[in-house]
GULO-392939 format. One record per residue: residue in one letter; x, y, z of N, C-alpha, C in turn. Coordinates in Angstrom, 1 decimal. Each point is the difference from the previous one (the first is absolute). Layout:
% GULO-392939
  bavo      nX      nY      nZ     caX     caY     caZ      cX      cY      cZ
     a       X       Y       Z       X       Y       Z       X       Y       Z
...
END
This chain:
% GULO-392939
  bavo      nX      nY      nZ     caX     caY     caZ      cX      cY      cZ
     x   119.8   110.6    93.3    -1.0    -0.8     0.5     0.0     0.0     1.5
     x    -1.1    -0.3     0.6     0.0     0.0     1.5    -0.9    -1.2     0.4
     x     0.5    -0.7     1.0    -0.7    -1.2     0.4    -0.2     0.0     1.6
     x    -1.1    -0.5     0.4    -0.3     0.0     1.4     0.0    -1.4     0.5
     x    -0.5    -0.2     1.3     0.1    -1.3     0.6    -1.0    -1.1    -0.6
     x     0.3    -1.2     0.3    -1.0    -1.0    -0.5     0.3    -0.5    -1.4
     x    -0.8    -1.0    -0.4     0.1    -0.6    -1.3    -0.6     0.9    -1.1
     x     0.4    -0.1    -1.3    -0.7     0.8    -1.0    -1.5    -0.2     0.1
     x    -0.8     1.1     0.0    -1.4    -0.1     0.1    -0.6    -0.2     1.4
     x     0.9    -0.2     0.9    -0.4    -0.2     1.4     0.2     1.4     0.7
     x    -1.0     0.8    -0.1     0.2     1.4     0.4    -0.7     0.4     1.4
     x    -0.3    -1.0     0.7    -0.6     0.2     1.3     1.0    -0.1     1.1
     x     0.0     0.9     1.0     0.9    -0.1     1.1    -0.8     0.0     1.3
     x     0.6    -0.5     1.1    -0.8    -0.1     1.2     0.7     0.7     1.1
     x    -0.7     0.1     1.2     0.5     0.8     1.1     1.4    -0.5     0.5
     x     0.8     1.0     0.2     1.4    -0.4     0.5     1.0    -0.4    -1.0
     x    -0.5    -0.1    -1.3     0.9    -0.4    -1.1     1.0     1.1    -0.3
     x     1.3    -0.4    -0.2     1.0     0.9    -0.4     0.0     0.1    -1.5
     x     0.2     1.2    -0.5     0.0     0.3    -1.4     1.4     0.1    -0.5
     x     0.3    -0.9    -1.0     1.4     0.1    -0.6    -0.2     0.4    -1.5
     x     0.7     1.0    -0.4     0.0     0.6    -1.3     1.3    -0.1    -0.7
     x     0.0    -0.2    -1.3     1.2     0.1    -0.9    -0.3     0.9    -1.1
     x     0.9     0.9    -0.3    -0.1     0.9    -1.2     1.1    -0.3    -0.9
     x    -0.4    -0.4    -1.3     1.0    -0.4    -0.9     0.2     1.2    -1.1
     x     1.2     0.1    -0.6     0.2     1.0    -1.0     0.9    -0.6    -1.1
     x    -0.1     0.6    -1.2     0.8    -0.5    -1.1     0.4     1.1    -0.9
     x     1.3     0.0    -0.4     0.5     0.9    -1.1    -0.2    -0.8    -1.3
     x    -1.0     0.3    -0.7    -0.5    -0.8    -1.2     1.1    -0.2    -1.0
     x    -0.1    -1.0    -0.8     1.1    -0.3    -1.0     0.1     1.0    -1.0
     x    -0.9     0.9    -0.3     0.1     1.0    -1.0     0.6     1.3     0.6
     x     0.4     0.0     1.3     0.6     1.2     0.6     1.4     0.3    -0.7
     x     0.4     1.2    -0.1     1.2     0.4    -0.7     1.2     0.1     0.9
     x    -0.2    -0.1     1.3     1.1     0.1     1.0    -0.4    -0.7     1.3
     x     1.0    -0.3     0.8    -0.2    -0.6     1.3    -0.6     1.0     0.9
     x    -0.8    -0.4     1.0    -0.5     0.9     1.0     1.0     0.2     1.1
     x     0.4     1.3     0.2     0.9     0.3     1.1    -0.6     0.1     1.4
     x    -1.2     0.6     0.0    -0.8     0.2     1.2    -1.4    -0.6    -0.2
     x    -0.4    -0.8     1.0    -1.4    -0.4     0.0    -0.6     0.4     1.3
     x    -1.1     0.8     0.0    -0.6     0.4     1.2    -1.5    -0.5     0.1
     x    -0.3    -0.5     1.1    -1.4    -0.6     0.2    -0.6     0.7     1.2
     x    -1.3     0.4    -0.2    -0.8     0.6     1.0    -1.3    -0.8     0.2
     x    -0.3    -0.3     1.2    -1.2    -0.8     0.3    -0.7     0.8     1.1
     x    -1.2     0.6    -0.4    -0.8     0.7     1.0    -1.0    -0.9     0.6
     x     0.1    -0.3     1.3    -0.9    -0.9     0.7    -1.2     0.7     0.6
     x    -1.1    -0.6     0.0    -1.2     0.5     0.5     0.1    -0.1     1.6
     x     0.1     1.1     0.7     0.1     0.0     1.4    -1.3    -0.4     0.7
     x    -1.1     0.1    -0.7    -1.2    -0.5     0.6    -0.2    -1.5     0.0
     x     0.9    -0.7    -0.8    -0.1    -1.4    -0.1     1.2    -0.7     0.6
     x     1.2     0.5    -0.2     1.2    -0.6     0.4     0.6     0.5     1.4
     x     0.5    -0.9     0.8     0.7     0.4     1.2     1.5     0.1    -0.3
     x     0.5     1.2     0.0     1.4     0.2    -0.4     1.0    -0.2     1.1
     x    -0.4    -0.2     1.2     1.0    -0.1     1.1     0.8    -1.3    -0.1
     x    -0.5    -1.2    -0.5     0.9    -1.1    -0.1     0.6    -0.2    -1.4
     x     0.1     1.0    -0.8     0.5    -0.1    -1.4     1.3    -0.6     0.0
     x     0.3    -0.9    -1.0     1.3    -0.6    -0.2     0.4     0.0    -1.5
     x     1.2     0.5    -0.3     0.6    -0.1    -1.3     0.5    -1.5    -0.1
     x    -0.3    -0.6    -1.2     0.4    -1.4    -0.2     0.9     0.0    -1.2
     x     0.2    -1.2    -0.6     1.0    -0.2    -1.0    -0.3     0.9    -1.2
     x     1.1     0.5    -0.6     0.0     0.8    -1.2     1.0    -0.7    -1.0
     x     0.0     0.4    -1.2     1.0    -0.6    -0.9    -0.2     0.5    -1.5
     x     0.9    -0.5    -0.8    -0.1     0.2    -1.4     0.9    -1.1    -0.7
     x    -0.4    -0.3    -1.3     0.7    -1.1    -0.7     0.0    -1.2     0.9
     x     1.2    -0.6     0.3     0.1    -1.2     0.8     0.5     0.4     1.4
     x     0.0     1.3     0.3     0.5     0.4     1.3    -1.1     0.3     1.0
     x    -0.1    -0.7     1.1    -1.0     0.3     1.0     0.7     0.6     1.2
     x    -0.6     1.1     0.5     0.5     0.7     1.2    -0.8    -0.5     1.2
     x     0.5    -0.9     0.7    -0.8    -0.6     1.2    -0.1     1.1     1.1
     x    -1.1     0.6     0.1    -0.1     1.1     0.9    -1.3    -0.2     0.8
     x     0.1     0.1     1.3    -1.2    -0.1     0.9     0.2     1.0     1.1
     x    -0.6     1.1    -0.1     0.2     1.0     1.1    -1.3     0.8     0.2
     x    -0.2     0.3     1.3    -1.1     0.8     0.3     0.4     1.5     0.2
     x     1.2     0.3    -0.3     0.5     1.4     0.1    -0.8     0.8    -1.0
     x    -0.3     1.3     0.3    -0.7     0.8    -1.0     0.9     0.5    -1.1
     x     1.3    -0.2     0.1     0.8     0.5    -1.1     1.3    -0.8     0.0
     x     0.5    -0.4    -1.2     1.3    -0.7    -0.1     0.7     0.4    -1.3
     x     1.3    -0.2     0.0     0.8     0.3    -1.2     1.1    -1.1     0.0
     x     0.1    -0.7    -1.2     1.1    -1.0    -0.1     0.6     0.2    -1.4
     x     1.3    -0.3    -0.1     0.8     0.1    -1.2     0.5    -1.4    -0.4
     x    -0.2    -0.4    -1.3     0.4    -1.3    -0.4     1.0     0.1    -1.2
     x     1.0    -0.8     0.0     1.0    -0.1    -1.0    -0.5    -0.9    -1.1
     x    -0.2     0.6    -1.2    -0.5    -0.8    -1.2     1.1    -0.7    -0.8
     x     1.2     0.3     0.4     1.1    -0.6    -0.7     0.2    -1.5     0.3
     x     0.4    -0.8    -0.9     0.5     0.3    -1.4    -1.1     0.0    -1.0
     x    -1.2    -0.3     0.3    -1.1    -0.1    -1.0    -0.2     1.4    -0.6
     x     0.0     1.0     0.9    -0.1     1.4    -0.5     1.1     0.8     0.6
     x     0.4     1.2    -0.6     1.1     0.7     0.5    -0.3     1.1     1.0
     x    -1.1    -0.2     0.7    -0.5     1.1     0.9    -0.4    -0.6     1.3
     x    -0.4     1.0     0.9    -0.6    -0.3     1.2    -1.5     0.3    -0.1
     x    -0.8    -0.5     0.9    -1.4     0.2     0.1    -0.4     0.5     1.4
     x    -0.6     1.1     0.1    -0.6     0.5     1.3    -1.5    -0.3     0.0
     x    -0.4    -0.7     1.0    -1.4    -0.2     0.2    -0.5     0.7     1.3
     x    -1.0     0.9    -0.2    -0.5     0.7     1.2    -1.5    -0.3     0.1
     x    -0.4    -0.2     1.2    -1.4    -0.2     0.3    -0.5     0.8     1.2
     x    -1.2     0.5    -0.1    -0.6     0.8     1.1    -1.5     0.0     0.0
     x    -0.5     0.2     1.2    -1.5     0.1     0.1    -0.3     1.3     0.8
     x    -0.8     0.8    -0.5    -0.6     1.2     0.6    -1.3    -0.4     0.6
     x     0.0    -0.3     1.3    -1.3    -0.5     0.6    -1.0     1.1     0.1
     x     0.4     1.3     0.0    -0.9     1.1     0.1    -1.0     0.1    -1.2
     x     0.6    -0.3    -1.2    -0.8     0.0    -1.2    -0.2    -1.3    -0.6
     x     0.7    -1.1     0.5    -0.2    -1.3    -0.5     0.7    -0.3    -1.3
     x     1.1     0.6    -0.3     0.7    -0.2    -1.3     1.3    -0.8     0.3
     x     0.1    -1.1    -0.8     1.2    -0.8     0.1     0.8     0.3    -1.3
     x     1.3     0.1     0.2     0.9     0.4    -1.2     1.2    -0.9     0.0
     x     0.3    -0.5    -1.2     1.3    -0.7    -0.3     0.7     0.7    -1.1
     x     1.4     0.2     0.1     0.7     0.6    -1.0     1.3    -0.9    -0.3
     x     0.1    -0.4    -1.2     1.1    -0.7    -0.5     0.9     0.9    -0.8
     x     1.2     0.2     0.4     0.9     1.0    -0.7     1.3    -0.7    -0.4
     x     0.4     0.2    -1.2     1.3    -0.6    -0.5     1.1     1.0     0.3
     x     1.1    -0.4     0.7     1.0     0.8     0.4     1.4    -0.3    -0.7
     x     0.7     1.0    -0.3     1.4    -0.2    -0.5     0.8    -0.4     1.1
     x     0.9    -1.0    -0.2     0.8    -0.6     1.1     1.0     0.9     0.5
     x     0.4     1.1    -0.8     1.1     0.9     0.4    -0.6     1.2     0.8
     x    -1.1     0.6    -0.6    -0.5     1.2     0.6    -1.1    -0.3     1.0
     x    -0.6    -1.2    -0.1    -1.2    -0.3     0.8    -1.2     0.9    -0.3
     x     0.0     0.6    -1.2    -1.1     0.8    -0.4    -0.7    -0.7    -1.2
     x    -1.1     0.5    -0.4    -0.7    -0.6    -1.1     0.9    -0.2    -1.2
     x     0.0    -1.2    -0.6     0.8    -0.2    -1.2    -0.4     0.9    -1.1
     x     1.0     0.5    -0.7    -0.3     0.9    -1.1    -0.2    -0.7    -1.4
     x     0.3    -1.3     0.0    -0.1    -0.8    -1.2    -1.4    -0.5    -0.1
     x    -0.8     0.4    -1.0    -1.4    -0.4     0.0    -0.2    -1.4    -0.4
     x     1.1    -0.7    -0.4    -0.1    -1.4    -0.4     0.4    -0.9     1.1
     x     0.4     0.6     1.2     0.4    -0.8     1.1    -0.9     0.0     1.2
     x    -1.3     0.3    -0.3    -1.0    -0.1     1.1    -0.1    -1.4     0.5
     x    -0.5    -0.2     1.2    -0.1    -1.4     0.6    -1.0    -0.8    -0.7
     x    -1.0     0.6    -0.7    -1.1    -0.8    -0.6     0.0     0.2    -1.5
     x     0.6    -0.9    -0.7     0.1     0.1    -1.5    -1.4    -0.4    -0.6
     x    -0.1     0.3    -1.3    -1.3    -0.5    -0.7    -0.1    -1.5     0.2
     x    -1.2    -0.4     0.1    -0.3    -1.4     0.4    -0.1    -0.9    -1.3
     x     1.2    -0.2    -0.6     0.0    -0.7    -1.3     0.0    -1.5     0.2
     x     0.6    -0.5     1.0     0.1    -1.5     0.2    -1.0    -0.5     1.0
     x    -0.9     0.9     0.5    -1.1    -0.5     0.8     0.2     0.1     1.5
     x     1.1     0.5     0.5     0.1     0.1     1.5     0.9     1.2     0.4
     x     1.0     0.3    -0.8     1.0     1.0     0.4    -0.6     1.4     0.2
     x    -1.2     0.2    -0.6    -0.6     1.3     0.1    -1.2     0.1     0.9
     x    -0.1    -1.0     0.9    -1.1    -0.1     0.9     0.5     0.2     1.5
     x    -0.9     0.6     0.8     0.3     0.2     1.4    -1.3     0.0     0.8
     x     0.2     0.0     1.4    -1.2     0.0     0.8     0.4     0.5     1.4
     x    -1.0     0.4     0.8     0.1     0.3     1.4    -1.2    -0.6     0.7
     x     0.1    -0.3     1.3    -1.1    -0.6     0.7    -0.1     0.5     1.4
     x    -1.1    -0.1     0.6    -0.2     0.5     1.4    -1.2    -0.8     0.6
     x    -0.1     0.2     1.3    -1.1    -0.6     0.8    -0.5     0.9     1.0
     x    -1.4    -0.1     0.2    -0.6     0.9     1.0    -1.3    -0.7     0.4
     x    -0.6     0.6     1.1    -1.3    -0.5     0.5    -1.1     0.9    -0.5
     x    -1.2    -0.6     0.0    -1.3     0.8    -0.2    -0.4     0.6     1.4
     x    -0.8     1.1     0.0    -0.5     0.5     1.2    -1.0    -1.0     0.6
     x    -0.2     0.0     1.3    -0.8    -1.0     0.6    -1.5     0.4     0.0
     x    -0.3     1.2    -0.4    -1.4     0.4     0.1    -0.7     0.0    -1.4
     x     0.5    -0.6    -1.0    -0.6    -0.1    -1.3    -1.3    -0.8     0.1
     x    -1.0     0.4    -0.7    -1.3    -0.7     0.0     0.0    -1.1    -1.1
     x    -1.0    -0.8     0.1    -0.2    -1.1    -1.0    -0.2     0.6    -1.3
     x     0.7    -0.5    -1.0    -0.2     0.4    -1.4     0.9     1.3    -0.4
     x     0.8     0.4     1.0     0.9     1.2    -0.4     0.9    -0.3    -1.1
     x     0.2     0.9    -0.9     1.0    -0.2    -1.1     1.4     0.5     0.4
     x     1.0    -0.7    -0.4     1.4     0.3     0.2     0.6     0.2    -1.3
     x     0.3     1.2    -0.4     0.6     0.2    -1.3     1.4     0.6     0.1
     x     0.8    -0.3    -1.0     1.4     0.4     0.1     0.6     0.1    -1.4
     x     0.7     1.0    -0.3     0.8     0.1    -1.2     1.3     0.8     0.2
     x     0.8     0.2    -1.0     1.3     0.7     0.3     0.4     0.8    -1.3
     x     1.0     0.9     0.1     0.6     0.7    -1.1     1.4    -0.4    -0.1
     x     0.4    -0.3    -1.3     1.4    -0.4    -0.3     0.6     1.1    -0.9
     x     1.1     0.5     0.3     0.6     1.1    -0.8     1.4    -0.5    -0.4
     x     0.3     0.0    -1.4     1.3    -0.3    -0.5     0.7     1.3    -0.3
     x     1.1     0.2     0.7     0.8     1.2    -0.3    -0.9     1.3     0.1
     x     0.0     0.8    -1.0    -0.8     1.3     0.0    -1.3    -0.2    -0.8
     x    -0.5    -1.2    -0.2    -1.2    -0.2    -0.8    -1.2     0.2     0.9
     x    -1.2     0.0    -0.7    -1.3     0.1     0.7    -0.2    -1.2     0.8
     x    -0.8     0.1     1.1    -0.3    -1.2     0.8    -0.8    -1.0    -0.8
     x     0.3    -1.3     0.3    -0.9    -1.1    -0.5    -0.8    -0.5     1.2
     x    -1.3     0.0    -0.2    -0.9    -0.4     1.1    -0.3    -1.5    -0.2
     x     0.2    -0.8     1.1    -0.3    -1.4    -0.1    -1.5    -0.3     0.0
     x    -0.3    -1.2    -0.3    -1.4    -0.4     0.1    -0.4     0.0     1.5
     x    -1.3     0.2     0.3    -0.4     0.0     1.4    -0.4    -1.4     0.4
     x     0.6    -0.4     1.1    -0.3    -1.3     0.6    -1.1     0.2     1.1
     x    -1.0    -0.8    -0.1    -1.2     0.2     0.9    -0.3    -1.3     0.8
     x    -0.2     0.2     1.3    -0.5    -1.1     0.9    -1.2     0.4     0.7
     x    -0.8    -0.9     0.5    -1.2     0.2     0.7     0.1    -0.6     1.4
     x    -0.4     0.7     1.0     0.1    -0.4     1.4    -1.2    -0.9     0.4
     x     0.3    -1.2     0.4    -1.1    -0.9     0.4     0.3    -0.5     1.4
     x    -0.8     0.4     1.0     0.1    -0.5     1.3    -1.1    -0.8     0.6
     x    -1.0    -0.3    -0.9    -1.2    -0.8     0.4     0.3    -1.4    -0.5
     x     0.0    -0.9     1.0     0.3    -1.4    -0.4    -1.2    -0.7    -0.7
     x     0.3    -0.9    -0.9    -1.1    -0.7    -0.7    -0.8    -1.0     1.0
     x    -1.2    -0.3    -0.4    -0.8    -0.9     0.8    -0.4    -1.2    -0.8
     x    -0.1    -1.2     0.6    -0.5    -1.1    -0.7    -0.8    -0.9     1.0
     x    -0.7    -1.0    -0.5    -0.7    -0.9     0.8    -0.3    -1.3    -0.8
     x    -0.3    -1.1     0.8    -0.4    -1.3    -0.6    -1.5     0.1    -0.3
     x    -0.4    -0.5    -1.2    -1.4     0.1    -0.4    -0.7    -1.3     0.6
     x    -1.3     0.1     0.2    -0.8    -1.2     0.3     0.2    -1.1    -1.0
     x    -0.1    -1.2     0.3     0.0    -1.1    -1.0    -1.0     0.2    -1.0
     x     0.4    -0.1    -1.3    -1.0     0.1    -1.1    -0.8    -1.2    -0.2
     x     0.5    -1.2     0.5    -0.8    -1.2    -0.1     0.4    -0.9     1.1
     x    -0.8    -1.0     0.4     0.3    -0.9     1.1     1.2    -0.8    -0.4
     x     0.8    -0.4     1.0     1.2    -0.9    -0.2    -0.4    -1.3    -0.7
     x     0.8    -0.5    -0.9    -0.2    -1.3    -0.6     1.0    -0.9     0.7
     x    -0.5    -0.9     0.8     0.8    -0.9     0.8     1.0     0.8     0.9
     x     1.3    -0.1    -0.2     0.9     0.8     0.8     0.7     1.1    -0.8
     x    -0.5     0.2    -1.2     0.7     1.0    -0.8    -1.0     1.2    -0.1
     x     0.5     1.2     0.2    -0.8     1.2    -0.1     0.8     1.2    -0.5
     x    -0.7     0.9    -0.6     0.7     1.2    -0.6    -0.2     1.2     0.9
     x     1.1     0.7     0.3    -0.2     1.3     0.7     0.4     1.1    -0.9
     x    -0.6     1.1     0.2     0.2     1.2    -0.8     0.2     1.2     0.9
     x     0.7     1.0    -0.5     0.2     1.3     0.7     0.0     1.1    -0.9
     x    -0.2     1.2     0.6     0.1     1.2    -0.8     0.5     1.1     0.9
     x     0.5     1.1    -0.7     0.6     1.1     0.7    -0.2     1.3    -0.7
     x     0.4     1.1     0.7    -0.2     1.3    -0.6     1.1     0.9     0.5
     x     0.5     0.8    -0.9     0.9     1.1     0.3    -0.3     1.2    -1.0
     x    -0.4     1.1     0.5    -0.6     1.1    -0.8     1.1     0.7    -0.8
     x     1.3    -0.1     0.4     1.0     0.8    -0.6     1.0    -0.8    -0.8
     x     0.9    -0.8     0.7     1.0    -0.7    -0.6    -0.5    -1.3    -0.7
     x    -1.1    -0.5     0.5    -0.4    -1.4    -0.5     0.7    -1.0     0.9
     x    -0.4    -1.3    -0.2     0.5    -1.1     0.8     1.0    -0.8    -0.8
     x     1.2    -0.1     0.5     1.1    -0.8    -0.7    -0.2    -1.5     0.2
     x    -0.3    -0.4     1.2    -0.1    -1.5     0.3    -0.7    -0.2     1.3
     x    -0.4    -1.3     0.3    -0.6    -0.4     1.2     0.8    -1.1     0.7
     x    -0.2     0.0     1.3     0.6    -1.1     0.8    -1.2    -0.7     0.7
     x    -0.1    -1.3     0.0    -1.1    -0.7     0.5     0.5    -0.9     1.2
     x    -0.7     0.1     1.1     0.3    -0.8     1.2    -1.2    -0.9     0.3
     x     0.3    -1.2     0.6    -1.0    -1.0     0.3     0.2    -0.5     1.4
     x    -1.2    -0.3     0.6     0.1    -0.6     1.4    -0.9    -1.3    -0.1
     x     0.5    -1.0     0.7    -0.7    -1.3     0.1    -0.5    -0.2     1.4
     x    -1.3    -0.2     0.2    -0.6    -0.2     1.3     0.4     1.0     1.0
     x    -0.1     1.3    -0.4     0.3     1.1     0.9     1.5     0.1     0.5
     x     0.8    -0.7    -0.7     1.4     0.0     0.3     0.7     1.3    -0.6
     x     1.3     0.1     0.2     0.7     1.2    -0.5    -0.1     0.1    -1.5
     x     0.0     1.2    -0.5     0.0     0.3    -1.4     1.3    -0.2    -0.6
     x     0.1    -0.7    -1.2     1.2    -0.2    -0.7    -0.2     0.5    -1.4
     x     1.1     0.6    -0.6    -0.1     0.5    -1.3     0.0    -1.2    -1.0
     x    -1.0     0.0    -0.9    -0.1    -1.1    -1.0     0.3     0.6    -1.4
     x    -0.2     1.3    -0.2     0.3     0.6    -1.3     0.6     1.3     0.3
     x     1.1     0.4    -0.7     0.6     1.3     0.2     0.3     0.7    -1.3
     x    -0.3     1.3     0.0     0.3     0.9    -1.2    -0.6    -0.6    -1.3
     x    -1.3    -0.3     0.1    -0.7    -0.5    -1.2    -0.9     1.0    -0.5
     x    -0.1     0.0    -1.3    -1.0     0.9    -0.7    -1.3    -0.7    -0.2
     x    -0.1    -1.2     0.3    -1.2    -0.8    -0.2    -1.1     0.4     1.0
     x    -1.2    -0.2    -0.2    -1.1     0.3     0.9    -0.9    -1.3     0.3
     x     0.5    -1.1    -0.3    -0.7    -1.2     0.3     1.0    -1.2     0.0
     x    -0.4    -1.1     0.8     0.8    -1.2     0.1    -0.8    -1.1     0.5
     x     0.3    -1.2    -0.5    -0.6    -1.2     0.5     0.7    -0.6     1.2
     x    -0.7    -0.3     1.0     0.5    -0.5     1.3    -0.4    -1.5     0.1
     x     1.0    -0.8     0.4    -0.3    -1.4     0.2     0.1    -0.2     1.6
     x    -1.2    -0.2     0.6     0.0    -0.1     1.4    -0.2    -1.4     0.5
     x    -0.4    -0.1     1.3    -0.2    -1.3     0.6    -1.5     0.0     0.6
     x    -0.6    -1.1    -0.1    -1.4    -0.1     0.5     0.1     0.3     1.5
     x    -1.0     0.7     0.5    -0.2     0.3     1.4     0.9     1.1     0.5
     x     0.8     0.7    -0.8     0.8     1.1     0.4    -0.7     1.3    -0.2
     x     0.4     1.0     0.8    -0.5     1.4    -0.2     1.1     0.8    -0.5
     x    -0.2     0.7    -1.1     1.0     0.8    -0.7    -0.5     1.5     0.0
     x     0.9     0.9     0.3    -0.3     1.4    -0.1     1.2     0.7    -0.7
     x    -0.3     1.1    -0.7     1.0     0.6    -0.8     0.1     1.5     0.2
     x     1.1     0.6    -0.2     0.2     1.5     0.0     0.8     0.4    -1.2
     x    -0.3     1.1    -0.6     0.7     0.5    -1.1     0.6     1.4     0.4
     x     1.2     0.3    -0.5     0.6     1.2     0.2     0.5     0.6    -1.3
     x    -0.5     1.2    -0.4     0.4     0.6    -1.3     1.3     0.8     0.2
END
């Protein structure tokens, strides 16, 4: 599976937003052996992504997280899995900015030879029988290019290879680039005020992402505007005023 930034279903990104991705993998419970090597390739669209500030972030498997934050284009680390497992794990990461390919390689090493373990049952990633021991992930962060146009699509997927098996292609995560701010305004009064109580209404428009909420400001007798409602999805409210006062309102979507 592959996940992008934002909340589920919230697939719009804005100018200057940093993109954080996580790629998860699993050695399924029906597997006949532990995975000794897991290789991940992620080919980034160079027309969309700015690869110069690329950062490798946390990786891990089972309950082990490798806290890694580096902007280096290549790294190699070795981790001792003992006593939980009788091996070492080498984690390598690299990005080829010329072609836009990011690669991670998890390799299970024999503690004596420091070579790939020969025991097929001693790979670092066993079948995921209990729900977590066969799962892993990698993550990274990068920026979008600054010259993307309104409505540009940002798509990303990856390949995961277990040992010598065929690649598994993740689902494609898609975002849409939205750089045009929403608009809103206060509507004319629909009916004359009744005594000192009156109803104000507002409306807004955003052609791509849609409007999440409104903030309403009010001014009394041309004084400073103060926020009276924040982050509301409503489009109308009753106002209790004072006789002889002048009220003006502003809405921000």
